[in-house]
C-alpha positions as CSV (number, residue, x, y, z in Angstrom):
1,M,18.4,10.4,15.7
2,F,15.5,12.8,16.8
3,N,13.8,11.7,19.8
4,P,10.4,10.1,19.0
5,L,8.8,11.3,22.2
6,L,9.4,14.9,20.9
7,K,8.8,14.2,17.2
8,V,5.4,12.4,17.4
9,R,2.8,14.6,19.1
10,S,0.7,11.7,20.5
11,Y,3.9,10.2,22.1
12,F,4.8,13.5,23.8
13,L,1.3,13.9,25.1
14,A,1.3,10.3,26.4
15,Y,4.6,10.8,28.1
16,T,3.6,14.2,29.7
17,G,0.3,12.6,30.9
18,I,2.0,9.7,32.6
19,W,4.5,11.9,34.4
20,C,1.7,14.2,35.6
21,L,-0.2,11.1,37.0
22,I,3.1,9.9,38.7
23,A,3.6,13.5,40.2
24,V,0.0,13.3,41.6
25,I,0.6,9.8,43.2
26,H,4.0,11.1,44.5
27,V,2.2,14.1,46.3
28,L,-0.6,11.8,47.8
29,I,2.0,9.4,49.1
30,L,4.0,12.3,50.8
31,I,0.7,13.7,52.3
32,L,-1.0,10.5,53.3
33,F,2.0,8.5,54.4
34,Q,4.5,11.0,55.5
35,G,2.3,13.8,56.9
36,F,3.9,16.5,55.0
37,S,2.1,19.7,54.0
38,I,0.5,20.1,50.7
39,G,3.0,22.8,49.5
40,L,6.1,20.8,50.5
41,A,4.6,17.7,48.8
42,I,3.8,19.4,45.6
43,T,7.2,21.0,45.5
44,E,9.2,17.8,46.0
45,S,6.9,16.1,43.5
46,V,7.3,18.8,40.8
47,I,11.1,19.1,41.3
48,S,11.9,15.3,41.4
49,N,9.5,14.3,38.5
50,L,10.3,17.1,36.3
51,L,14.0,16.4,36.6
52,L,13.4,12.7,35.9
53,A,11.2,13.4,33.0
54,L,13.8,15.6,31.4
55,I,16.5,13.1,32.0
56,G,14.2,10.5,30.5
57,L,14.1,12.4,27.3
58,G,17.9,12.4,27.2
59,L,18.0,8.6,27.7
60,W,17.1,8.4,24.0
61,F,20.7,8.8,23.0
62,P,22.2,5.8,24.8
63,V,19.3,3.7,23.3
64,F,19.8,5.1,19.8
65,F,23.6,4.4,20.0
66,S,23.5,1.1,21.7
67,K,22.0,-1.4,19.3
68,L,21.9,-5.0,20.3
69,E,22.0,-6.5,16.9
70,K,25.4,-4.6,16.2
71,E,27.2,-5.4,19.5
72,S,27.8,-8.3,22.0
73,L,25.3,-8.7,24.8
74,V,28.0,-8.0,27.5
75,N,28.9,-4.6,25.9
76,F,25.3,-3.8,25.6
77,I,24.5,-4.5,29.2
78,L,27.6,-2.6,30.5
79,K,26.6,0.4,28.4
80,H,23.2,0.6,30.0
81,L,24.5,-0.1,33.5
82,F,26.9,2.8,33.2
83,A,24.1,5.0,31.6
84,C,21.8,4.0,34.5
85,L,24.4,4.9,37.2
86,L,25.2,8.2,35.6
87,S,21.6,9.4,35.0
88,V,20.2,8.2,38.2
89,G,23.2,9.5,40.2
90,L,22.7,12.9,38.4
91,W,19.1,13.0,39.3
92,V,19.6,12.1,42.9
93,L,22.4,14.7,43.2
94,I,20.6,17.6,41.5
95,H,17.1,17.2,43.1
96,F,18.7,16.5,46.6
97,A,20.7,19.7,46.3
98,I,17.6,21.8,45.3
99,L,15.2,20.2,47.8
100,N,17.9,20.5,50.6
101,A,18.5,24.2,49.7
102,L,14.7,25.1,49.6
103,F,13.9,23.3,52.9
104,A,17.1,24.1,54.8
105,S,15.1,25.1,57.9
106,N,12.8,22.0,58.0
107,M,15.0,19.6,59.9
108,E,12.3,16.8,59.8
109,Y,12.2,16.9,56.0
110,K,15.9,16.9,55.8
111,E,16.3,13.8,57.8
112,F,13.6,12.3,55.6
113,L,15.4,13.5,52.5
114,V,18.8,11.9,53.7
115,S,17.1,8.6,54.8
116,S,15.2,8.2,51.6
117,L,18.2,8.5,49.2
118,P,18.5,4.6,48.8
119,W,15.0,4.2,47.7
120,R,15.1,7.3,45.5
121,A,18.0,5.8,43.8
122,G,15.9,2.5,43.3
123,I,13.0,4.3,42.0
124,G,15.2,6.2,39.6
125,A,16.7,2.9,38.4
126,L,13.2,1.5,37.9
127,F,12.2,4.4,35.8
128,Y,15.5,4.3,33.9
129,G,14.6,0.5,33.0
130,T,11.0,1.5,32.2
131,I,11.9,4.4,29.9
132,I,14.6,2.4,28.1
133,L,12.2,-0.4,27.5
134,V,9.6,2.0,26.0
135,Y,12.3,3.6,23.8
136,Y,13.1,0.0,22.4
137,L,9.5,-0.8,21.9
138,I,9.0,2.3,19.9
139,I,12.1,1.6,17.8
140,N,10.9,-1.9,17.2
141,Y,7.5,-0.6,16.3
142,Q,8.8,1.9,13.9
143,N,11.2,-0.7,12.3
144,F,8.2,-2.9,11.9
145,R,6.2,-0.2,10.2
146,E,9.1,0.6,7.9
147,K,9.5,-3.0,7.1
148,L,5.8,-3.2,6.2
149,T,6.1,-0.2,4.1
150,R,9.2,-1.4,2.2
151,E,7.4,-4.9,1.6
152,A,4.3,-3.1,0.3
153,E,6.5,-1.0,-1.9
154,L,8.3,-4.1,-3.2
155,K,5.0,-5.9,-3.9
156,A,3.7,-2.8,-5.7
157,L,6.9,-2.7,-7.8
158,I,6.7,-6.5,-8.6
159,R,2.9,-6.1,-9.4
160,E,3.5,-3.1,-11.7
161,S,6.4,-5.1,-13.3
162,E,4.1,-8.1,-13.9
163,L,1.2,-6.0,-15.1
164,N,3.6,-4.1,-17.5
165,S,4.9,-7.5,-18.7
166,L,1.5,-8.8,-19.4
167,K,0.3,-5.6,-21.2
168,S,3.6,-5.6,-23.3
169,Q,2.5,-8.9,-24.7
170,I,-0.9,-7.4,-25.9
171,N,0.3,-4.2,-28.0
172,P,3.0,-6.0,-30.0
173,H,0.8,-8.8,-30.7
174,F,-1.9,-6.6,-32.1
175,L,0.6,-4.3,-33.8
176,F,2.2,-7.3,-35.6
177,N,-1.1,-8.2,-37.1
178,S,-2.1,-4.7,-38.0
179,L,1.3,-3.9,-39.7
180,N,1.0,-7.1,-41.9
181,S,-2.5,-6.0,-43.0
182,I,-1.3,-2.4,-43.7
183,S,1.6,-4.1,-45.8
184,S,-1.0,-6.0,-47.8
185,L,-3.3,-3.2,-48.3
186,T,-0.7,-0.7,-49.7
187,M,-0.5,-2.7,-52.9
188,I,-4.1,-3.4,-53.4
189,S,-5.9,-0.5,-51.6
190,P,-3.6,2.4,-50.6
191,E,-6.8,4.5,-49.4
192,K,-7.6,1.7,-46.9
193,A,-4.0,1.4,-45.8
194,Q,-3.9,5.3,-45.1
195,D,-7.2,4.9,-43.2
196,M,-5.8,2.0,-41.1
197,I,-2.6,3.8,-40.1
198,I,-4.6,6.7,-39.0
199,K,-6.8,4.6,-36.9
200,L,-3.9,2.6,-35.6
201,S,-2.0,5.8,-34.4
202,E,-5.1,6.7,-32.5
203,F,-5.3,3.3,-30.9
204,L,-1.5,3.4,-30.0
205,R,-1.9,6.9,-28.5
206,Y,-4.5,5.6,-26.2
207,S,-2.4,2.6,-25.3
208,L,0.6,4.8,-24.4
209,S,-1.6,7.0,-22.2
210,N,-2.5,3.8,-20.3
211,K,1.0,2.7,-19.8
212,E,0.7,2.4,-16.1
213,E,-1.9,-0.2,-14.7
214,K,-4.9,1.9,-13.6
215,L,-8.6,1.9,-13.6
216,T,-10.4,3.6,-16.4
217,S,-14.1,4.0,-17.1
218,L,-16.1,1.7,-19.3
219,R,-17.0,4.6,-21.5
220,D,-13.2,5.2,-22.3
221,E,-12.6,1.6,-22.7
222,I,-15.4,1.0,-25.1
223,A,-14.2,4.1,-27.2
224,N,-10.9,2.5,-27.5
225,L,-12.4,-0.7,-28.4
226,T,-14.3,0.9,-31.2
227,R,-10.9,2.4,-32.5
228,Y,-9.7,-1.2,-32.6
229,L,-12.8,-2.5,-34.4
230,D,-12.5,0.1,-36.8
231,I,-9.0,-1.0,-37.7
232,E,-10.2,-4.6,-38.0
233,K,-13.2,-3.6,-40.1
234,V,-10.5,-2.2,-42.6
235,R,-9.3,-5.9,-42.9
236,F,-12.5,-7.8,-42.8
237,G,-15.1,-5.4,-44.1
238,K,-18.7,-6.7,-43.7
239,R,-17.7,-10.0,-42.6
240,L,-17.2,-8.4,-39.1
241,N,-20.4,-7.3,-37.5
242,V,-20.3,-6.2,-33.7
243,I,-23.7,-6.0,-31.9
244,N,-23.4,-3.7,-28.8
245,N,-25.8,-4.3,-26.0
246,N,-24.6,-1.9,-23.5
247,N,-26.3,-0.2,-20.7
248,D,-25.6,3.5,-20.5
249,A,-25.8,3.5,-16.7
250,C,-22.7,1.3,-16.7
251,F,-20.4,3.8,-18.5
252,D,-18.9,5.3,-15.4
253,H,-18.1,1.9,-13.9
254,K,-14.4,1.2,-13.5
255,L,-12.2,-1.5,-15.1
256,P,-8.4,-2.0,-15.9
257,G,-7.5,-0.2,-19.2
258,L,-6.8,-2.2,-22.4
259,I,-8.5,-5.3,-21.0
260,L,-11.2,-5.9,-23.5
261,Q,-9.2,-5.5,-26.7
262,P,-7.5,-8.9,-26.5
263,L,-10.8,-10.6,-25.8
264,M,-12.4,-9.0,-29.0
265,E,-9.1,-10.0,-31.0
266,N,-9.7,-13.6,-29.7
267,A,-13.3,-13.4,-31.0
268,I,-12.3,-12.0,-34.4
269,K,-9.5,-14.6,-34.7
270,Y,-11.6,-17.6,-34.1
271,G,-15.0,-16.2,-35.3
272,V,-14.2,-14.1,-38.3
273,H,-10.8,-14.8,-39.5
274,E,-11.9,-18.2,-40.9
275,S,-15.5,-17.4,-42.0
276,I,-16.6,-16.6,-45.4
277,G,-19.9,-14.9,-44.5
278,Q,-20.9,-12.3,-41.8
279,T,-20.0,-13.2,-38.3
280,D,-21.7,-11.6,-35.3
281,I,-19.7,-10.6,-32.1
282,E,-21.9,-9.5,-29.4
283,L,-20.7,-7.2,-26.6
284,S,-22.9,-6.9,-23.5
285,C,-22.4,-4.8,-20.3
286,T,-24.7,-5.0,-17.3
287,C,-23.9,-3.6,-13.8
288,T,-24.8,-3.1,-10.2
289,E,-23.3,-0.7,-7.7
290,R,-20.9,-3.2,-6.7
291,N,-20.1,-5.1,-10.0
292,L,-19.6,-4.5,-13.7
293,R,-20.3,-7.6,-15.8
294,V,-19.0,-7.6,-19.5
295,T,-19.7,-10.5,-21.9
296,I,-18.3,-11.0,-25.4
297,R,-20.0,-13.6,-27.3
298,N,-19.0,-15.0,-30.8
299,H,-20.1,-17.8,-33.2
300,F,-17.4,-20.1,-34.6
301,D,-17.2,-23.2,-36.9
302,P,-16.8,-26.2,-34.5
303,E,-15.7,-28.4,-37.4
304,F,-12.6,-26.0,-38.3
305,H,-9.4,-27.0,-36.8
306,Y,-7.9,-23.9,-35.5
307,K,-4.0,-23.8,-34.8
308,K,-3.1,-23.6,-31.2
309,G,-1.7,-20.2,-30.4
310,A,0.4,-19.1,-27.6
311,G,-2.6,-18.6,-25.1
312,I,-1.8,-15.1,-24.5
313,G,-5.3,-13.6,-24.7
314,I,-7.4,-15.4,-22.0
315,Q,-4.5,-16.3,-19.7
316,N,-3.1,-12.8,-19.8
317,I,-6.5,-11.4,-18.8
318,R,-6.8,-14.0,-16.2
319,S,-3.4,-13.0,-14.6
320,R,-4.0,-9.4,-14.9
321,L,-7.4,-9.8,-12.8
322,K,-5.6,-11.9,-10.3
323,I,-3.0,-9.2,-9.8
324,M,-5.4,-6.3,-9.7
325,Y,-8.2,-7.9,-7.6
326,G,-6.6,-10.7,-5.8
327,R,-9.2,-13.2,-7.2
328,D,-9.1,-15.9,-9.6
329,D,-12.9,-16.3,-10.2
330,L,-13.6,-13.1,-12.1
331,L,-13.3,-14.7,-15.7
332,S,-15.4,-17.6,-17.0
333,V,-15.4,-19.1,-20.5
334,V,-18.2,-21.2,-21.8
335,R,-18.0,-23.0,-25.1
336,S,-21.6,-24.4,-26.2
337,G,-22.1,-25.8,-29.5
338,A,-21.0,-23.1,-32.0
339,V,-20.9,-20.3,-29.5
340,F,-17.9,-19.1,-27.5
341,E,-18.6,-16.7,-24.6
342,V,-16.2,-15.0,-22.3
343,T,-17.5,-13.1,-19.1
344,I,-15.6,-10.8,-16.9
345,L,-16.8,-9.5,-13.6
346,F,-15.2,-6.2,-12.4
347,P,-15.7,-5.5,-8.7
348,Q,-16.3,-1.8,-8.1
349,I,-13.8,-1.2,-5.3
């Protein structure tokens, strides 16, 4: 309900500046075309335009309480006609009374004042229409900005919901596998089961701290990946061998949290799980100022017939990258012979 011309400093300065310009033009017209003295011209201009500017501030109320979308066009027009007659009549009456009293002895000016009442009323009506139009433009602009803000907030909520949904598919999937392994180890190797539980709790603690989608450093993500691999090494022992080819200069680069673990889980599932001997999984990170590139490469047996899974891993990450960066070309998958390679490009924005 507060007048935006008084609430927003830039609006108020613009409003004041425009009325100062109008007042100067008013003075020049009275001097050049009517031949009045500078003092008389300035006095009339200040009184007339100051009153009209103050009335213009009050016109916010008929605008605020007369909304076209909530009433008929006829009522809308009638309300503004009434407000125009009232405000213009009030302005003409007050400034006429003040000027007539100030220049009571100047008969030439008094005659001019009386004869100019019709065009003064017309100018007042013109200013009324202009000010009203400006108010409606401000209202529409503010409504447009509020709409954009609401849409942005809604998109953010949808985006967060989608990301949380995708991430919720990762942790339970990994947790299910880990608990199955712990269940088996409790009978044959209680010490390994205890070690696995401790490492699992550390991994889950990190996962919970990254509940909201946010960017984290490569250093933290690799540290979390190491926790995950420690858990998997309890299951697979020497069969799992991870080769790290990481550039230390990349450790401060950013990427979404918990995004590498499902890729490593995929590599273990198809590279280590079905193998008898040692399987190498290579993790490589390279970077520039603008991009971070992470590659996970693993060997697999091309003759082994793998069961088709739910496709959560790769598709999940592809969806998260699309939501985070608005691009669908950041993840590439290459299968060449007995080597499976996944590469992700993380823009540094």
